[in-house]
C-alpha positions in Angstrom: 0.0 0.0 0.0 1.2 3.5 -0.8 0.0 6.6 0.9 0.9 10.3 0.5 2.3 11.8 3.7 -0.7 13.0 5.8 -3.1 12.4 2.9 -4.5 9.1 4.1 -4.4 7.7 0.6 -4.2 3.9 0.3 -2.6 3.1 -3.0 -1.9 -0.5 -3.9 0.6 -2.1 -6.3 0.0 -5.8 -6.5 0.9 -8.9 -8.6 -2.7 -10.1 -8.2 -5.2 -9.8 -10.9 -7.7 -6.9 -10.4 -10.7 -9.1 -9.5 -8.8 -11.1 -7.0 -7.3 -8.0 -5.4 -10.7 -6.2 -5.2 -12.4 -9.3 -3.8 -9.7 -9.6 -1.1 -9.9 -5.9 -0.1 -13.7 -6.1 0.0 -13.6 -9.2 2.2 -11.1 -7.5 4.6 -13.0 -4.2 4.6 -10.0 -2.4 3.3 -10.6 0.9 1.4 -8.3 1.3 -1.5 -8.0 4.7 -3.2 -6.1 3.4 -6.3 -5.0 0.0 -7.5 -2.3 -1.0 -10.0 -2.2 -4.7 -10.9 0.7 -6.4 -12.8 -1.7 -8.3 -15.0 -3.2 -5.0 -16.3 0.0 -4.6 -18.3 2.5 -3.3 -15.7 5.9 -4.9 -15.1 6.0 -7.3 -12.1 8.1 -6.5 -9.1 11.0 -6.0 -8.4 10.5 -3.6 -11.4 9.4 -0.2 -9.8 6.9 0.6 -12.5 3.7 0.1 -10.5 5.0 2.2 -7.6 6.2 4.9 -10.0 2.8 5.0 -11.8 0.9 5.4 -8.5 3.2 8.2 -7.4 2.8 10.0 -10.7 -1.0 9.7 -10.7 -1.2 11.2 -7.2 1.6 13.8 -7.5 3.7 12.1 -4.8 7.5 12.4 -4.4 9.3 9.2 -3.2 10.2 11.1 0.0 6.5 11.4 0.8 5.9 7.6 0.6 6.8 4.5 2.4 6.1 0.9 1.2 5.0 -1.9 3.4 5.2 -5.3 1.7 4.9 -8.9 2.7 7.7 -10.2 0.4 11.3 -9.0 0.0 10.6 -8.4 -3.7 8.1 -5.7 -2.6 10.8 -3.9 -0.8 13.2 -4.3 -3.8 10.5 -2.6 -6.0 10.0 0.2 -3.5 13.8 0.9 -3.2 14.1 0.9 -7.0 11.4 3.6 -7.0 13.3 5.6 -4.3 10.7 4.7 -1.7 11.6 3.7 1.9 10.4 0.1 2.3 9.3 -1.9 5.3 8.8 -5.6 5.3 5.8 -7.0 7.2 7.0 -10.5 8.3 6.5 -13.3 10.7 10.1 -14.5 10.6 13.5 -12.8 10.4 15.1 -11.6 7.1 18.7 -10.3 7.2 19.4 -6.6 6.6 15.8 -5.6 6.5 13.8 -3.1 8.7 10.6 -4.7 9.9 7.5 -3.2 11.4 8.2 -5.1 14.6 11.7 -3.8 14.8 10.4 -0.2 14.3 8.1 -0.6 17.2 11.0 -1.7 19.4 13.2 1.2 18.1 13.8 4.3 20.1 11.2 6.8 19.1 10.4 5.1 15.8 6.9 4.3 14.8 4.7 3.9 11.8 1.2 5.3 11.7 -0.8 3.6 9.0 -3.8 5.8 9.6 -2.6 8.6 7.4 0.2 10.5 9.1 2.9 8.6 7.1 2.6 7.0 3.7 2.4 3.2 3.1 2.8 0.3 -0.2 2.3 -3.4 -0.5 
C-alpha cells in the first residue's frame, strides 16, 4: 500500500489480478484509493513501474511515501522507485527493517492511519 504523507491515501501495487485484489480488499474491509495490478500490463516487481505510476498519478514524491510489503521483492521494488520500504514479516530476514523492529526502536513508529505514507 502506498499513501501520501498525511493524505491518508491507500494506494496498492500488486501482482494479483484486479478481480482477486478487489475481492480480497472487500472481504477484509480495506478501502483502496487506487490500485495497480501487474496483469493490467504493468511490469512485475521488483521492477518499480507500478510504484512509479501510483506516485505520478497522485503527485507524490518518493520522500512522501513508504512501502509496506509482505515479500522481500516488494521492498526491492520500493527501493528501486526511491521509496523507503518496510517488510511485514512473521520471521527474520537479514538486513531488512521490519514493522516489529520499528516498534521496538527508540522513538520510531509507523502510523498507517494517514500520518505517514504506506505500499504493498
